[in-house]
N, C-alpha and C positions, 0 to 999 in steps of 0.2 A: 518264459524259454522253457523249451521242452527238457524235461529230468534226465532223459535217457537214463532208464532203470536197469540194473548188471542181470536180469534173469526174468524166467518166465513165471509169474505169479502161480501158476498151477503146478507144475513139473519142476520148478526149479533150474531148468537147463540154462546154462549161461548165456547169455545174449550180449556180447562184447559191442561198444558203442558202435562199432563197423558192422555187424551184423545183419545180413540182407534178411536174415530168419526172423526179426522181431517185427511186432503188429502191435499197433494200439488204437485206443479208442479215444474219443474226443478228450476222455479225463485222463489220459496216458496210463491207463492201466494197461499193461504189458505183457503179452503173452506171446510165444513161440510158435510158428505159424502150422507146425503140427497139431499143437493144442488147440489153436484157433479153427483148422479146419477138419478135426478127427475128432474133437469134444466138444469142442463149444457152437459149432455150426454156425460162423461168424456172428457169433453174438455175445458181448460182454456180459458174463455172468455179475458184474457189479452195478451196471446201468441199464443193460438192454439195447445198446447201440452197437455199430457194425466196427469193423477193423480196418486199417489202413497199414500199408507197410510205415516201420518208422524210418523217418528221416535220419540219413548218416550224417554227423557233424564233421568236419576235415580235422583230419588231426595235424593237418599243415596250416600256418598262417599264410593265407594266401592273400587276406586283407584285412585291415583295421582290427586285428586280433579277433576275429571273428572263428575261432577254432578252439580243438580240446584244451589246450594249454591254457587259455584265460576263461574257459565256461565248460569245466570236465565233466564226464559223466558222473551221475549220481555212484555211488559205493553201497549204499545201504539195501540189501535186499529184502525183498517183500515176498513170501512166500506162504499164500494161504490157498491150498487144493481147493478147488470146487466142489461144492455138494452136488453131484449129480442129479441126484432126484430134484432138488431143489430148481437146478440149472433147466431142468425138462420144463419145469411149470412157467418160467419165465419164456422158454421158447415158445411155450403155446399161448402167453399172452401177447406177446410181440408179433406172433405170425397173426393171429385173431386182428389185430388192431392193423397191422399192414393190409390183411384181406378186406377189413372195413373201409378202409382208405381208398382202395381201388375202385 
């Protein structure tokens, strides 16, 4: 189940469960749209994958208890600012790989 992390790992901005500004990679690394687009170039600094908009878990129990009340968002913050020099190296590796695949 998606953990719904409460903040951007890079800039530490709040990303509540209903935020449309939260983006996740396939490992649920969580960043804000601003960091994904303007700092990370849509490349996860932890795995090299891309990002998608994080789904919003409903706050209302519409069906079978599948809502925030029974499955709350995570509260523990994970703040680990990205080393931008290292991220540029990763971006180069990922881009070369994608270019060679094409």
